[in-house]
N, C-alpha and C positions, 0 to 999 in steps of 0.2 A: 476030878478033871474039869467037869462042867462048872463047878464053883470057881475054880482057878481062872477059867476063861472069862466067866462073868466078872470076876474081880478085876481082871486085866482090862476088859473093855470099859469098865467103869473108870479106871484110871486113865485110859486113853481118851475117853470122852471128857474127863475132867481136865486133862492136859490140853486137849483140843479147845475146850471152852476157855481155859486160861489164856491160851495162845490167841484165840480170837479176841478175847477181852483186851489183851495187851496190844494186839494189832489195832483194835478200834481206838483204844486210848492213845496209842502212838499217832495214829492218823489224825485223831481229834486234836492232839497236842500240836502236830505239825500244821494242821489247818489253823489252829488258834495262833500259832507263832507266825505263820504266813500272813494271816489276817492282821495280826498286831503289827508285823513289819510293814505291811501294806498301808495300814493306818498311819504308822509313824512316817513312812515315806511320803504319803500324801500330805501329812502335816508339815514335814520338812519342805516339800515342794511348795506348799502354800506359803510357808514362811519365807522360802527363798524367792518366790515370785514377789511377795510383798517387799522383801529387801531390795530386789532388783528394781522394782517399781519406785521404791523410795530413793534408791541411788539415782535412777534415771531422773526422777523429779528434782533431786538435790542438784544433779549436774545441770539440769535444765535451768533451775533457779540460779545456780552459780554462773552459768553462761549468760543468762539474762541480766544478772547483777553486774557481771563483768562488762557486758555490752552497754548497759545503762550507765555504769561508772565511766566507761570509755567515752560514751557520748556526752555525759555531763562534763567530764574533764575537757573534752574538745570544745564544748560550748563555753565553759568558763575561760579557757585559754584564749578562744577566739574573741570573747568579750573584752578580756584584759588587753589583748593585742590591739583591738579596736580603740580602746581608751588611750593606750600609749600612742597609737598612730595619730589620733585626733589631737592629742596634746602636742605631738611633734609638728604638725602642720599649723597649729595655733601659734607657735613661737614666731612664725613669720609675720603675724599681724599685731604683735604687741610691741610696745616701746621697751627698749633695753633698760633694765634697772627698775621697771615699774612694779607696783604691787601685784598686778595681774601676772607678770612674769614669775614673780616669787611663788604665787599660788599655783601656777602651772608646774613649776619645778617640784613643789611639794606633792602635787597630785601624781606626777610622773614617778616620784620616788615611792609613794604608797602603792601604786599599781605594780611597779617592779618588785616590791617586797611581797605583795600578794602572789605574784607569779612565781617568785622564788620559793615561797612557802608551799604552794601547790606542787612544784617540782620535787621538793623534798618528800612530801607525803607520797607521791607516786613512786619515787625512787625506793622508798622504804617498802612499799607494797611489792614492787618488782623483785627486790632482793629477797624478801620473805617467801615469795612464791617461786623463787629460783628461775625467774624469767629474765634476769639481767645478763646480757651477753657483752663480750668484748668486741669493740669495733677497731680493728687494727688499721693503721695508716703510717706513712713515713712522715716524720716531723723533726724539727730542730729542738732538742731538749734544752740546750743552753738558752735559746731564744724564748722558749716557753717559760723557763724560770725567771728570766728578766722581765717578761711581760707581766707575770703575776706579781712580782715584787714591785715593779713600777706602778701597777694599778693601785696597790694599797699604800704606797709610800706617801702620797699627799694627804690621805686620810689620817695616817699615823702622825705625820708631822704637825697636823693641827692640834694634836694632843701632846706635842713635844717628844714624840717617840720616833726614832730613826729605824727604818727597815733596811737591813744590810744584806746584800747577796755575797756570800763568802765563797770564793772559787776553790777553797781548800787546796787539794793537790793538783787541780787542773785537769783531771781525767775526764770530767764531763765536757770541758771545752774541747779537748782533743778528739773525743768520740761523741759529738753532739747529735749527729744524724742517726736516729734510731727508728725502729718500727714497733708500734704498740698503740694502746688506746690513749690518744692525746687528750680527748675530752674528759675521761674519767680521772686521769692524772692531774689535769688542771683543776677539776672539781675538788680533788683531795687537797691539793696545795691551797686553793682559794679558801676552802673551809677552815683549814688549820690557821692560815694567816688572818682570816676574818676574826676568828676567836681570839687570836693573840692580840690583835689591835684592840678588840673590844675590852679585854681584861688587863691591858697594860696601860698604866697611867704615866710612866716615865721610863727613861733608859733606852733600850733598843730591842729589836727583834732581828735575829739572825736566821737566814735561810741558807742551809748548806746542802751540797750534793756531791757524791763521789761514787766511783765504781769499786765494788768490794772484790777483793781477791778471792777466787773460788777455792773452797776447801778441798782437801784430798778426796773426801767422800764424793763430793759433787763432780770432781774431775773424772773419777773412775766411772760414775754413772753416765756422764755425758760423752765419754770417749767411745767412739765406734770400735776401737781396737781392744777394749778391755775384755777380759775373759768372762765367761758365765759365772765361774767360781767367785771372781772378785766382785761382780755385781751382786751375787747372792749374799756374800758376806756383808756388803754395804746395806742391802735390804734388811738383813737380819738385825743389823745395828739400828736401822731406822725403826724397826718394830719395837725395839727396847726403848727408844728415845721418844718421850711423849711430845716433845716440841716439834718433831718432824713427821707427825702422823697425818698431816694435811695432804690429801691426794692432789689437790690443785697445785700446791707449792711444789710437790715432787715432780709433777708433770713439767713445770717450767724449768726446774733445776736440771732435769735430764735432757733438756733440749741443748744440743751442741752449739746452737747459734745464739743463745740468749746469754745476757750478762746481768748480774745483780747490781742494781743501782740503789744506793742508800740516800735517804733524805732526812734532814732535821729542820724543825722549826722551833727555835729556842728564843724564849722571851724573858723579860725581867719583870713580869707582872706579879699578880697575887699568889700564883702557885696553887697546886692541888694537893691536899693532904694525902699522905701515903695510903691511909686506910680507905680513901674514897676513889682511888685511881681506877679500880676495876669497874666501878659503877658508872663512870663517865662515858663508857662505850655502850651502855644500855640505852635503848630508845626511850624517849620521853622522860629521861632522868637528867636533872641538873644538880650540880653540887652547890649546896646553899652557901658555903663559905666563899665561893667565887662568883656566884650568880646574883648576889644582892644588887638590886638596882638595874639588873640587865634582863630584858625580856627575851623570850625564846621558847622553843618547843622541846629542846633537848634531843632533837633528831640528828644534828650535825655529825657528831663523833660516831654515832652508831652506823650511819651511812658510810662515813670515812673508813671505818674498820671493815665493813662489808666489801667496799670497793677495793681496798688494799688486798684483802684475801682473795678476791676475784682475780686480781692480777698476780697471784702467786706469792704474795708477801704477808707481812704481819706488821702491826703497829704497837708500840709500847711507849711508856713514859719513863725516861731515863732519870736516874738519881743525880742530883746536882751536888757539887762540893759544899762542904759546910760553910754557911754564911751567904751562899748565893741564893738570890731570889728567883722566882719564876718557874716556868714549866718548859721542859724540852721533850717534844714529841719526835720520835724516830720511827720511820717506816721504810720498808724495802719493797721494790717491785722488780720484775724481770722484763727487760726490753732487749730487742735484737738489734745490734749495730747494723746499719744499712750497707756500709762499704764492704766490698768483697775482701775477705781476709782481715777485716777489722777486729773480729773476735780473737784471732790468733795473735795479732799485734798487741791487743789489749792484755792478753794473758802474759805475753813476754814482758810488757812494761811493768805489770804488777809483780811478776816474779823477780824482775831485776831491781825492784825497789825504786822505780822511776828512772833508772839509768838509761833504759832504752828510749823512754820518752824524751829525756833530755838530749839524747843523741839526735832524735828526729827534729827537735827544736833547734838544733845547732848550738846548744849551750854546753859549756865545759867548765870545769873548775878553774877559777881565775888564778893566775900566778900570784904568789905572795908579793911580788914586786910590782905587779901590773896595776895600773889605775884606770879602770874603765869609766863608764858613765856614773855620775852621781845624781841621785834623786833626793830632793828635799821635800818632805811632806809636812804641810801645816793644815790639818783637818780637824774640825771642831769636835766631832763625835769620836770618842775613844775606841769603840768597837770597830768603826769603819777604818780608823787610823791603823788599828792592829791588823785587820784583815788585808788591807792594801800593802802594808809593810811586809807581812808574812809571804804574800804571793810574789811580790817583786823580788824578795830575797831568795825565794825558791828558784827564780829564773836567773839567779846569779848577779843581780843588780845590787849595788851598794846603796843603802837607804839611810838617810838621816832624818830623824823625826823631831819636830818642834811640838811639844805638848800644848803650849800656849803661845800666843803671838809675841809675848815679851821675849821668848827664847829665840826667835827667828834671827835677829841681828847677829847674835853670838854664833849660831850654827852657820850662817852665811859666811861669816868671817873665817871660820874653820875650813869650809869648803873652798873659799877663795885662796887660802894659803896652799891647799893641796893642789889646786888647779895650776897655780903659778909655778909650783915646784915641778909638776909633771911637764908643763910646757917648757921649762928651762932644761930639764934633763933630756927630753925628747928632741931638742934642737940639735944635739950632737951625738955621734956614735949610734950604736944600735938602739932602736926605739924600744920603749917599754912594752909596746904591743906585739913585738916580734915573737916573744915567747908565747903569747896568747894565740897568735896565728899558727905557730908550729903545733901547739897543743891541739888546736881546732882541727888541723889537717889530719892529725893522728886519730882524733875522735870520730872522724867521718867513717872509719871502719870499725866502730865499736861493736859490741856484742849483738849479734843477730840483726845487724843493720848494714850490710855491705853495700858498697857503691857510694853514690852521692848522698849528701845529707838531705833528708826530706823536710818539706814544709808541712805544717799541720793546719787544717782548715779552721779558721777562727773568724767570726763575723765582726766586721768593722761597722762603725756608726754610720758612715756616709754611704755604705754599700758599694763604693767604687772598687775596693779591693777586699775580698772576703778571706784573706789568708794572712796569718802573721808571718812575715818574711823570716827566713833563717838567718842566723848570724853570718855576716859577710866580712871578708877581710878588708880592713881599712887601707886606703891608699896612704902613702907617706905623709901627705899634707893633712890627713884626717886623724893623725895618731895622737893628738892632744886630747885631754879629757873633755867630756861633754857634761853639762849640768842641766838638769831638768827640775824646775820648781813647780810643785803642785800646791797651789795656795787656795785655801777656802776664804773667799772674800768676806764671809760673815764671821770669821774666827776672832775678829777684833776690830778696832778702828781702821777703816780701809785706808785712809790717807796715810797713817803711820806705817801700815804694812807696805803700802805702795812706795813710800819713801825709802824703806829699808831695802826693798828689791831694787829700786833705782840706783842706790849707792853701791850695791853689790855688782850691778851690771857695768859700772863705769870702768872697772879693770878687767872685764871679761869681754872678749870679742862677741858681737851679736850672734855670729854663726855658731858659737860654742855654748850658747845659753838660750833656753826657751822656757817660757812661763805659761802654765795652764791655770787660768783663773776659774775656780768653781763658784758658781753663783746660783741663787735661787731661781727657779723657773718663772716665778710670778713677781714677787717683791724683790727687785734687783738691789743688791748692795753696791754694785759698781756704777758710779755715775760717769758715763762716758763723756758727757759734756764738760764735767769739771776737770777731767784729765785729758782733754782733747789735745793731741799733738805730743803727749808724753808717753802714751802707751806704745810699745814696740809693735810694728805691723805683724811680726811673726808670732806674737802672743795669741793664745786661743782662749776664748771665753766659752766655758762649757757648763751646761745646766746640770744641776744635781738631779738624781742621786749618782754618785761617782762609783759605778760598778759595771760589770758585764761588758758590753761593747764599748762603752766610754772608756773604761780602764784599758781595754785592748788597743783602742785607738791611740791612747797616750803612750803605751808601750812601743807602738810603731814609730814614735817620734825619735826613739833612741837610735844612734848609729848602728848598734849591734843588731837591730831589727829592721834595718832599711831606712832609717831616718836620714834626711839630707842635711849635709853640712855646708852646702854651697852658700857663698856670701855674695849678696847682690850689691850693685852700686848704690851709693847713698841717695841718688835722685829717684831710683826705683823704689827704695825703701820708703821715702817720704810719700810717694804717690800711691802706695798700696794700703788699702784699708785694713783695719784689725779684723782677724778671722773670728767668726762666730760659728761654733760647731753645729748649732742647731738651726741657724738661720738659712743656710744654703739650700737644704733640701726642700723645706716647705715653700720657699720662694719659687723654686723650679716647678713644684707641683701646682702652685697657684697660677703661674704663668701658663702651664699646660691646660689648666681648667678653663681659663678665660678665653683661650683660643678655640675651645670647643664647648660652648655653653649648652648646646642642644645635641647631644650625641645620638639621640634616636630620631632626629629630624627626618621626616619622610617615611618612617617605619610604621607599619600597621600592627597593632597588638590586640589580641582578643583576651579579655579578662573573664574568667568563669568562676563565680563565687555566689553562694546563696545568701551571704550577708550583705545587706545594703551598705553598711558602714565600710566593710572591706572593699566593696566595689568603688565607693566614693574615694577612699584613700588611694587605691590603685589608679583611679582616673586622675587624681590630683598629681600624684608623683610622676606618672608616665607623661602627662601633659607638660609638666615642668621640664621633662627631658626631651620634649619635642615630638613625641609619638602621637599617632592618630589611634584613638582607643575605641573599641566596641565592647559593650558589656552584655553578659547574659547570666542567667540565674542558676543553671544546672548543666550537667553533662549532656543531657538529651538535646538541649538547645544548641550546645556547642557543636555536637556532631552534625546537626542539621545545617548550622551556619557554614561549616567546612564543606559539606556536600554542595550547598547552594553556591558557595564561592567558586568551587571547582567547575560546576556546571556553567556559571556565568562566564568564566574565562573560556570555556569551550565554545559557548555561543558566540563569543566575540571573534572566534576564529584564530585564537592564539595557537600557533603550531606546537610550541613547547610549553606544556602546562606548568605554570609557576605557582608558588604558594599564595593562597588568599591572604595569609597573615605571615609576617616575619617571625613573630613570637606568640606563644599562647601561655598565659598564666592560669594554671588549673588548680582549683581547690580540691583537696582529696576527699573530704566527706561532705556530700550534698544529697538532698532528696531527689526523687525521680531517677537519677543516675549519678553515681559517684564519679570522682575524677579518674579512678583506676579503670573502670569499665569504659568511660568515655575515651580515655587515651587508647585503649586497645582497639576500639571501633575506628578512631581516627587513623591509627597506624594501618589498619586493614584497608581503609579507603585510600590512603596515600600510596600503598604498595601497588595499587592498580595503575598509578600514573608515574611511579618512580620518583616521588618527592618526599621530603622529610621536613616537617616544621618543628623547630625546637620548642619543647613543652617544659615549662618551669613549674614544678609543684609548689603549691602554697600549703604549708602545714603548720598547725599550732604547736606541734612538738615533734622534732625529728629524732625519734627513738630508732634503735637498730632495726626492729621489725618493720617499722613504718618506712624507713629508707629502703629496705630490701624490697618491699611491695612497690615502692615508687619506681625503682629501676626495672623490676620485673614487668611492670605494666608498660614500659617503653618511654617513660619520661626521661628528660636529659639532665635535669638539675633540680635541686629543692632549696627553698628559701623559707625560713621561719617567719611567721607573722609577728609584727606588722612588716610588710614588704616596703620599706622606704627606698628612696632613690639610690642610696649607697649600696644597699643589698642587691637591688635589682641590677645595677650596673656591674657589680661584682659577678653576679650569675651570668649575665650576658657576655661579659669579657671572658669568663671561663669557657663558655660554650663556643665563642668565636675562636679562642685559642686551640680548641679541639677540631676546628674546621666545620662546626655545625651551624654557625651564624652567617650573616651577610653583612 
């Protein structure tokens, strides 16, 4: 028994020892694991701290680099603006046509090229960093297209290349008032046109724009009444479609107020090989086959693609037909029509295949027996001739085309016979126009356009009437056919062309025929002295290029669109001078300018700029405008001058404290105190006395973020350097129109 107990106690002790050992080992292991975890944690914390410090240092370096880059960019821009400004005022002191003037022009061109290169570099950096933002504003899209085309037309013509603005289906003309980023759209078009002019040595460059009919998918997504299931199905389809995966594009497409505008820049240049088309949109890449002998950075098309995608669209290179030369860039963007209900009207027009639009224009299908106006085209360039004919025929106008000047007499004879026959038949019985009038009255109640026929806003050249009149019912005496001749004066020997037109007009009443002579804006083909007394006073001499507002102005000459057929007495005809479409407006502007040579006479202007050159330029330009100018170097001095000015007025005993200065020109970036802080302090001081001085910001580059800071600080307007007289007066006029000037 005792042995058994001893044996049991031994086992107990052994088990107890083993348990203690296991416990010790466990505790030791736990301690080791905890210690190891603590060491690892401390190591990870140390690594994390190092990484956070490295990140902080990297961010600090990046911020310092960005600030230094922004400051360097500002300094370079300011220096270039100073150079351009000094060149501008130097033009006044040189003899026209002198060697010095030529050198100044070359210097100005080089400075502007440098500024453009810097802008492209900065735009690329912004796009890559995702800092490029859209700046929406209301603008006239049709006018923007014409401005860009007219800008590059003279440059291209020096190479023998015609730049043509093709109105296509006219949807852009009918819905030209839109809301979007005008600056970026202009940059896209300018870049594409600049490249087209650079790489095209002959032929033409066509610029087209139209509104695209929305797809069923987009209509469902944009419709506020569509069900969730329909939207879900469309979104599932989008997931499967690789081409519609862009979130920015989808956001624009789903907006019920936006419309898709498509643009094309089509040239007859060297073209881009199919296998190299993708690479042209990469930054710093140039296609060797097309870039031989052409300098550049290869940034242009990369920026264009980024800007197009930022506006919700995409850009591609279209395939041309076999045998056609050149390159055709097509891109689309989304813009919002400004007029209330314009989006709905646009959809109706597109769904009706243009029928609704024709109804609003007052155009109907012409009777097979009816003879309306006849238009004869003699235009030298084949592409311009084709686009004019196509657009006029879409408006229901009968067009006869002379491909060369030798064909003109035969075509005029054919028109003459038609006009004489129509005049004979319309002299008795029911007129040939009656059917057209009846047809028109029925068309006034055409699909989705009840009530009266609407006019569509279209911009005219002279600005007197900015709408294309609707078709009007002719009076009985106006029922004979009307003939409009559009003659390119440089299409052949002018004397022979003029003789053919003169012979044609002998059998046509002067009120039934009108001639529009197209001439070069500089080297005139029409010698007015040689044909003095022979040119009809109703004839119009119009400068090329013949498109846009010039084309619309000519359309308004037709009786169907409000043109007058009144016949004046012969003595009035002889006394009336020949009309020049481009001469009237500049003459009026010149007369207005001479009557007010010193528009800022008696005005006090404070100029705040740290650059001595900029202060000198501002002093020169403002003094020429009649202003009394005071200069200072930074914002701190400006605030003190404002305070001193107000105190001086108070000491004089002025009951109503007025402004010490009528205008302040404020540079944005300056030492001691920048323009933003100075403006805030000036506004704080002015609030005490209930006054407000218009402050115009002077900036080297008006980016979206910069403009936002300008207005948040309390400035009234901004002007890019160099601030010449024209820019300053435009800013002052804008401020005065808002009621902020005196």
